[in-house]
C-alpha positions in Angstrom: -7.1 -19.9 -8.0 -8.3 -17.4 -10.4 -6.5 -14.2 -9.4 -8.0 -10.8 -9.8 -6.7 -7.5 -10.0 -8.7 -4.2 -10.2 -7.2 -0.6 -9.7 -9.2 2.5 -8.6 -7.1 6.1 -9.5 -8.5 8.0 -6.4 -8.2 11.5 -5.1 -6.5 14.5 -5.4 -2.7 12.4 -5.8 -4.0 9.8 -8.0 -3.1 7.0 -5.8 -3.6 3.6 -6.6 -6.2 1.7 -4.9 -6.1 -2.4 -5.7 -8.8 -4.7 -4.8 -7.1 -8.0 -5.0 -8.9 -11.3 -4.2 -9.6 -15.3 -5.7 -12.6 -15.0 -8.3 -13.1 -18.7 -7.3 -13.7 -18.0 -3.6 -15.1 -14.5 -4.1 -12.4 -13.8 -1.1 -10.6 -10.6 -1.6 -8.8 -7.2 0.4 -8.7 -3.5 -1.0 -5.4 -2.1 -0.4 -5.0 1.5 0.4 -8.1 3.1 -0.3 -7.4 6.8 -1.0 -9.2 10.3 -1.1 -13.2 9.6 -1.5 -12.9 6.0 -2.3 -15.2 4.2 0.0 -18.0 4.2 -2.8 -15.7 3.0 -5.7 -14.5 0.1 -3.6 -17.4 -1.0 -2.7 -19.3 -1.1 -6.3 -15.9 -2.6 -7.4 -16.6 -5.2 -4.9 -19.8 -5.7 -6.4 -19.1 -5.6 -9.4 -16.5 -8.6 -9.3 -18.6 -10.1 -7.0 -16.2 -10.3 -4.4 -16.5 -9.9 -0.6 -13.2 -8.2 1.5 -11.6 -9.7 4.3 -9.3 -6.9 5.4 -7.9 -3.2 4.1 -4.4 -3.5 3.6 -2.3 -0.2 4.4 1.1 0.1 2.5 2.0 3.0 4.6 -0.1 5.7 7.0 0.0 8.6 4.5 -3.1 10.3 4.0 -3.3 9.6 0.4 -3.1 5.9 0.5 -5.3 6.0 3.9 -8.4 8.8 3.7 -11.3 6.2 2.9 -9.9 3.4 5.1 -11.7 3.7 8.6 -15.5 4.5 6.1 -14.0 1.2 3.9 -13.7 -1.2 7.0 -17.2 0.1 9.2 -19.4 -0.7 5.8 -17.3 -4.2 5.1 -17.2 -4.7 9.3 -13.4 -5.9 8.3 -10.3 -5.1 10.5 -7.7 -2.1 9.3 -4.1 -3.8 8.9 -0.9 -1.4 9.5 2.6 -1.5 10.1 2.9 0.0 14.4 5.3 2.3 13.2 3.0 4.4 11.2 0.2 4.6 14.1 1.1 8.3 14.7 0.1 8.7 10.9 -3.2 7.4 11.9 -3.6 9.1 14.8 -2.9 12.6 12.8 -2.1 12.2 9.1 -1.6 16.0 9.0 1.7 15.4 10.9 2.7 13.7 7.3 3.6 16.5 5.7 4.4 17.9 8.9 1.2 20.3 9.7 -1.3 20.4 12.4 -4.2 18.2 12.7 -7.0 21.4 11.9 -5.2 21.6 8.2 -7.1 18.4 7.3 -10.5 20.1 7.7 -9.2 23.5 7.0 -7.9 22.7 3.7 -9.8 19.2 2.3 -12.8 19.4 4.5 -11.5 16.3 6.0 -13.0 15.7 10.0 -10.3 13.0 11.0 -11.5 11.0 14.1 -11.5 7.1 13.2 -11.9 4.6 15.6 -8.7 2.7 16.9 -10.6 -0.7 17.6 -10.2 -2.0 13.9 -7.3 -1.3 13.7 -4.4 -4.1 13.5 -0.3 -4.7 13.4 1.5 -6.2 10.8 4.9 -7.0 11.2 8.1 -8.4 8.4 7.5 -11.6 7.0 3.9 -12.4 8.4 1.6 -14.5 6.4 -1.8 -12.6 5.7 -4.8 -15.4 5.8 -6.9 -12.8 4.0 -8.5 -14.1 0.5 -6.1 -16.6 0.0 -3.7 -15.4 -1.9 -0.5 -15.8 -0.1 0.3 -12.6 1.0 3.9 -11.8 2.7 4.3 -8.5 4.6 7.3 -6.9 4.3 7.9 -4.2 6.4 10.3 -1.4 4.4 11.0 2.0 6.0 12.3 4.8 3.9 9.4 6.5 2.7 7.8 6.4 6.1 8.7 4.7 9.3 6.5 2.5 9.0 6.0 1.4 5.0 5.0 -2.0 3.9 5.4 -4.3 0.8 3.0 -7.0 0.2 4.2 -10.3 -1.7 2.8 -12.8 -3.8 5.4 -15.6 -4.5 3.9 -18.2 -6.7 3.9 -18.9 -10.5 2.4 -15.4 -11.0 4.4 -13.4 -9.1 3.6 -10.2 -7.9 4.6 -7.0 -5.5 2.2 -4.2 -4.3 4.8 -2.0 -3.5 3.1 1.4 -2.1 5.6 4.3 -2.4 8.6 2.1 -2.3 9.0 1.8 -6.0 8.0 3.2 -9.3 7.4 2.7 -12.5 11.1 4.7 -13.6 11.5 6.0 -9.7 11.4 5.7 -5.8 9.1 7.3 -3.1 10.1 10.4 -1.7 11.7 10.6 1.9 11.7 14.2 2.6 8.4 14.4 4.1 8.6 13.7 8.0 10.6 10.6 9.5 11.4 9.6 6.0 14.7 8.5 5.4 16.8 7.9 1.9 19.0 5.6 3.6 16.2 3.2 4.8 14.7 3.4 1.9 18.1 2.4 0.0 18.5 -0.4 1.7 14.7 -1.9 1.8 14.9 -1.4 -1.7 18.1 -3.7 -1.7 16.7 -6.5 1.1 13.4 -6.4 -0.8 12.6 -5.8 -4.2 16.5 -7.0 -5.3 16.0 -10.6 -4.2 12.7 -10.8 -6.1 11.6 -12.7 -9.7 12.3 -10.8 -12.6 9.2 -11.5 -13.8 7.5 -10.3 -11.0 4.9 -7.8 -11.7 4.9 -4.4 -9.9 1.6 -2.6 -8.5 2.8 0.8 -7.4 1.2 3.2 -5.0 0.5 5.6 -7.8 1.3 5.4 -11.7 1.4 2.1 -14.3 2.6 -0.6 -13.2 5.8 -2.6 -14.3 8.2 -5.3 -13.7 11.3 -6.2 -11.6 13.3 -6.7 -14.4 12.6 -3.7 -16.1 13.2 -1.5 -13.5 16.2 -3.4 -12.6 17.4 -2.6 -16.1 16.3 1.1 -16.5 15.3 2.8 -12.9 18.2 4.7 -12.0 17.6 4.6 -8.3 17.5 0.6 -8.6 20.2 0.1 -10.9 22.1 2.2 -8.4 20.9 -0.3 -5.5 21.8 -3.4 -7.3 25.9 -2.0 -7.8 28.1 -4.3 -6.2 29.7 -2.0 -3.6 
């Protein structure tokens, strides 16, 4: 397998969208297509000669799912989201404590996506898409349905969404966030990963698990013995 990972930085919130796949087979998935990302995603897939098989969402915040309905429609693929974040799919404005009409008033977004392409994912699920062995890990805290996607092979990686960043972790002060749950998610999912695991975060640069264990004050705190 020749793995390919392309990063697109999208929208007002500079959210990372990833196209990850196998160049040998031409199969891929798209992770977190954010604001105004549909054209960029389709163009990147074309440039990389990859065919998308699914859109994966690490969580339901608007900066990560904005373009998911359009991408799924244009590419004729499902959207995978943990059911605990379906409330955000139904009304992304709820993620920042606002009324539904806020989306159109502030962002010009008319949000009325069909639900028939939406599929549930669960902790420990192995995804068949792209042939790269993606495993779902449910990591509540940033949102109730936050998930990360792990590849555990000779070149391990973590698509961490807004759970873990280079030098920081996701905020939990938005509706239904939980700091205690987030710390437990870090302890349960991130700490056991090999140090050489590359972390592709939802915002900002890549890092590794080893780097974060050594320098990230939040992850170091989680790793301390009690």
